[in-house]
C-alpha positions, 0 to 999 in steps of 0.5 A: 750954094754950100763951100765946096770941100776941095782938101777932101777925099774925092769920094766925100768931095763927090758925096757933097757935090750930090747933097748940093746937085742930086746924084743924077746931076752929078753922074750926068757932069762926070760922064761929061768930064770924062768925054772931055767937056767943060762942066763948069768951075764949081764941078770941076772943084767937086771933082778934082779938088785942090789940083782943080785950082790950080788948073782954074788958076791957069795950069794946063789941064793935060787929062786930069778933068777926065780922069777926075770925071772917071773918078768920081764915077766910082762914087756915082752911078748910072747905066748911061755912063757905060759908053763914056766909060768904054770910050775912055778905055781908048783915051790917048792919056794913060791915066784916063785908061788906068781909071776907066778899067778902075771904074770896069772892074769896081763896077763889074761892068761887063767890057771885057772885050774892051780890056784885053787890049789894055794888058798889052798897053805901053803902061804898066799901071795900066796894063796892072789895072787892066789885069784887075779888071779881068779879074772882075769881069773876065772869064775862065778863058781869060786866065791864060791871058793875063798869066803872060803878064806873069813875065812883065818886067814890072812887079807891080803887073806881075802882082796884079796878074796873079791876084787876077787870076786867083779871082777868075779861079775863084770865080769859076768855082763859085 
């Protein structure tokens, strides 16, 4: 077994996991991690780095392993992960919802119906990421829905909404 680069950025750690175990296995473990399953200490270190070591040393895991599972899917992918990402959009932890929405945007997953409800999420970071995701996977009809966020109390949400409406308009004219 090679040494896990726990101090490396997430994409580099996942690339190292792929080199060690193959992409199919890393995707499989990422899906399991996102779904809340224990995938072993080694993969937890690949996915979570030094923060994961804290959990292995006794810190409460909270929602972090699920977040790391979703984040790993930014680097590796299989359509088998779609169900887990969809479930992540409804996770009770806002960080999991936010990262799952980021995966939807990055992977251009056709989950607009699952993203729309997140535009009214209690957490502003989730609302902002939902707007970004709809900018990538939504339809022209979503411009009006996203534009409602122009009045959001959080500036980052307003910025994300503006960018998303521009992206939707650009995609419509393509």
